[in-house]
N, C-alpha and C positions, 0 to 999 in steps of 0.2 A: 504494500499500499504506500507507494511513494507519491511524490507531486506536490505535497504540502510545502509551503514556503513562508518563512517569516522575516521581515526585514525592519529595521529601525528607520523611521522617516528621515532623521537627521543624517543617517550614514548614506542616503541615496544622493547621487551627484546632482548638482543644480544645473538645469539646462538653460542655456541662453534663450532670453525671450524679454518682453517688456517690463516684466515685473521683477520684484527684488529676489524671489525665489520661486521656482518651479521645479518640483521633484516628480518624475515620471514613474509613480508606483507601480503601475500595470507592467511596465518594462522590467522593473526589478523583481517583480515576482513571477514574471512570466506569462501573464495573462494573455489569452488568445481571442477572448470574446468581448471584452469590455475594457475601455480606457479609464484609468484613475490617476489624477494628477493632484498633487498638493501645492497651494500656491500661497506666498505671503506677498501682498501687494501694498505698496505705501500709498497714501491718499492721492488719488489722481491718476494712478497707474491703471492702464487697461488689462483686462484678464482674457485671453492673453493677446489677441492680434487686433482689436478694434472691432468695427461693424462687420459681422460675417454671418454665414449660415453654412449648414452642413446638408446637403441635399438628401442624404439617407442615413442620417445619424441623429439620434436623440441625445440630448446632454442634459445634466442637472447640476446645479451648483448648491453645495451645503455649506452654509457659513458657519465657521467655529467661533470666530471672534471678529469685531469691527463691523463695518456695513458695506454692502455691495449695493450699487445702483445698477440696474438691469434696463437699458433702453430698448424698446421694441417700436416697430412703426406705429402702433396703436397706443403705447402707453409707456410710462416710466414707473419702474418698481423699486422699492427699497427692501433689501433684504437683511435681516439682522441676524444675531447669534441664535443658533438652533432652529434655523429656517431654511428651507429648501426651495429653489425656483427651477422649475422644468421648462426647457426649450424643445418643442416638438421638431422633428426633421424638417428641413427646408423652410425654417422661420429665422428671419434676420433678428440679431440682438447684438448689443454691446454692453459689456459688463466693465464696470469701473470701481475701483476701491473709493469709497464715499467717506465722509466725515474726517475726524482728526487723528484717529489712530489707524494703524495698519490693519488690513482685513486678512484674516487666515481663512482659507476655504478648501474644500475637496470639490473637484469637478470630475463627474462620472459620464462616460458617453458609451453609447452601443448602437449598432454592432461596430466593433473595433475596425474591421477591415474597411468601413465605410465612412471613416472619419474626415474624408477630403473636405477642405473648407474654402469657400468663396468669400474672400475678403474685399470690402468696397470701403474706400477711403478717399479723402481729398488729396490731390497732388500738392505737395508743398510749394512747388513752383508756380503753378498755374490756377490751382484751386479747382479744377475740373475733377469729377468722381473718376476714380480708376478702379479696376478689379484686378485681383490676382488670386491664384489658387495656391 
């Protein structure tokens, strides 16, 4: 009966991204069906890449500490400690650490093999909306 794995979050390498800390826990434990990332974001930092959507991938943000602001085309949501925000597949969202304290959260997504993201953000030079995958 093998396959069980345990890791200390603090020992998982930090992955470069716009937040202070991103630890890819799914990779550390060898998950093949869902994504699991731990973030620490300072106020104003995006989690992780700005306005985006996953065409075939659902995701959820579970806030451990601090506040998370999630912007959608219809509404803006404030998510606090011990709250979860769910994003259906193919729905635009932008998550930002809000408030005066860092935001610690877990991001879970599935199916893992369908985590392709389409990011939409303004070009810093001309201001036009750009898209990237």
